N, C-alpha and C positions, 0 to 999 in steps of 0.2 A: 411542472413535474421534476422532482429532484431524484436523480437516478445515481446510485453508487455502482460503478463499473469496476469489478475486481479482475485485473489482468492475471491470467494463470496459464502456465504451460508446464509440461512434465520435464522438458529438457533444461538442464543446468550444468554448466561446466564445473562449478565448484561443489555442488551438492545435488546430484541427479535425483529426480523424482521427489524433490522436497515438498512440493505442494500437497502431495498425498501421503507423506510420511506420517506415521501414526504415533500418537502418545496414548498409551493404555487403550488401544483399540479405536481411537478417534483420529481421523485424518486432520492434519493441520488446517486444511481449507474449510472443513466443516466446523472446526473449533472457531475459526475466524468469523465465518458467516453467522454463527449463532450469537456471537458478540455484537457484530455489526447490526443485526436485527433489532437490537435494543435501542438504536438511535430513534429519537423522537421526531426527527425532521426528514428522514429519508422516505420517499414514496415507493421505491423499488430497488432491488438488488439484483444485479446481473453479473455472471461470470463471463468474461470475454477471453476465449482461448483461440488457438490457431486451427487452421484447416488441415494441418499435418496429421497423418495417420497416427503418429505416436501420441497425439493429444486426444485420441478417441476416448482414452480412459478418463480424461477430465469431463468430457461430454457425458459419458456413462455414469460417472459419479454424480453429476448434476441431475440427470434423469432419475437416478435411484433415490435422490434426496429431495426431489421436487424443487430444484433450484433452476432458475432461468439461465440459459446458456446461449451465448452468441459465439460464432466462429468466424474468424477473419484472417488477414495476412499474418504470417509469422514474424517478419522483420519490420514491416511498415505498421508499427503499433499505433501510430497516429491515425492511420486510415481505419484500423480495427476499432478504435475508440469512436471515430466520427461515424462510421457506418452503424455501430452499435447504438450510439446516442440517437441517430435518426430512427432506427428500428423501434426504439422504445420511447419516442417522442419526448426526449429530455429537453428541458429548458436550462437546467443546471446539472452539471456532471460532477460527481465526487469520485476522484481517482484513488483507488486503493490497489495494493499489490499483494499477491498471495504469499509473499515471504514475510508478511507482517501478521502472524496469527494472533497477536495480542492487541489488535486494534481496539481502541477505547471509544465506545459510542459517545461518551461525553465530549471527547476531543473532536470527533467527527462533527457533532452538533455545534461545538464552539467555533470551528473553522467555517462552517456553513453560515452561522449567525454573523460572524465577522465579515465574511464575503458580502452578505446582504446589507449589513449596516454601512459598509464603506462603498457600496455600489461599485464593487471592483469587477475587473475582468477575470482576475486570477487571485486566489488566496491559498496560502499554504502555511504549514507550521515547521517543516524541516528543510525547506529550501527558500532562499539560497543558504548553503551550508555555513557560510562565514558568519551569518547573523542568527542562526538557529539556536534555540535554547531547549527544544524538545529532543528526546532520544530518537536515534535512528530506529525505525520499527514502529514508531507511533505516527508515521507519515499519513497526512491527509492533504490532498490537493483538490481545490474546487474551482471550476471555471464555467463560464456561460457557454451556451450553444453557439452564440454569435462569435465568441472568441475562438472556440474550437473550429468553427467553420472557416474563419479567417486563417488560423494557423494551418489547417489542412490544405487550404488553397495556396498559401504563400511559402510554406517551409519546403526547401529543396534539399537541404543537407541530409545525408543518410542518418547522422546522429540525431538530428532534430526529429526525423520521422520515427526513429527507433525508440527514443526516450519520451515521446509524447509531449512533455511540458517544457523541454529545453527551450523551445521557441518562445515561450512566455517569459521565462525568468533568467535564462543564462545569457541571452543577448537581447535585452528588452527591445521590443519592436513597437513601442508606443502603447502597450497595454497598461492599464492601471492595475498594478500588482501590490498586494499587501501581505504581510507576514504576521501571524499570531505568535506572540512570544510570552514566556513565563518570566516571573521575577527570578526564580531559581534557574541556574544554568545546568540543565541535565543532559546536555548534548553529548557528553562523553559516555553515557549509557547506550546500550543497543539491545533491541528486542527483535531485530530482523533475523532471518535465518538464511545466511549465505554460506556458512561453513559448518563443519561437524561440531566445532566447539559452540557455535551459536545454538545448534539444535540441543546440545546438552544443557545449555543455560535455560532454554525455553522449557525443556522437559522438567527440569528442577522447579522452575517457577510454577508451571501448571500443577504439578503435584503438591507444591506448598499451598497454592490457592485452594485446592480441594481439601487439604488437611486443615487449613485455617478457616475454611468456610468463607472465603472472600471472593468477590467477583473479579478483582484484578484491575482496578483503576490505576492510573499512572503512579500516584504516590504509594500505593500498595506494592506495585512491582518494584519500585526503587527500594522500599524497605526490605523486601525479600532478597534482592541482590546484595544489599549492604549487610545482611545478616549472616552471609556465608563467604568468608575470605577466599576460598577456592573458586567459587562461582564468580565472585567479583573479579578475580584475576583473569579468568577465562573471558569474562564480559569485556575486559579492557584490552584484549589482544588486538582487536581490529578497530579501525576508525570509520566514522561516517563517510560514505562516498567512495570507499576503497575500491569497489568494483568498477567504478567509472574509469579509473586509470588503467586497470589491468585488462579488462576485456570489453568495456563499454556496454555492460549488460546490467544496468541499474535494476536492482530488485528482481532479478531473473525469474520473477513470478510471471513475467510477460510471456 
């Protein structure tokens, strides 16, 4: 069973409520899930939010839209993932975050296929940052239940518990890790939503996709960014991983 777990919470220091911010009446989380559903390899999609009262709105959103929702610890996101994966009988877990509304199902499937081909414990496309060629916001991380169980058992550092996959790739503990790369280096682009400018970029992209009648695969997103100098300048303002240094809340969709 290959289960995509999308971590989402309403709290965010940089852009409060971003998971449910709307573009032309559609919440970003719904927009993302509709795109993720087009994956050919996923068996199930679950939103994993917190037990905090303020995240009741995430639960309510999921119920209203017939989306499976799991609630777990707010800060121990590793435990949230582990318990969610157990609940849904996952053999393979695909980690996505709700601050990446432009998730590309083709990239999701490519990382899953690479993970399987390499018989890896962990596969990703945007980490480690130093060798990534994919944009921030196209993030996909895939790992086995056995690897997740081991990380859940062994990881003690608060940062490792909060960031879920740090224990896999930041300080390799003997896992077989692989990274999917592209020939083109597009790592300087970003489609994540961490700041107000990011949201402006995503709104522009979504409206352009509708206007041009495009789905929005990665090459199409890049062309849209490159077509508008003002949007391109906004897109270049922040760099990948910037949040890790400032407040250690990678992808604050968690």
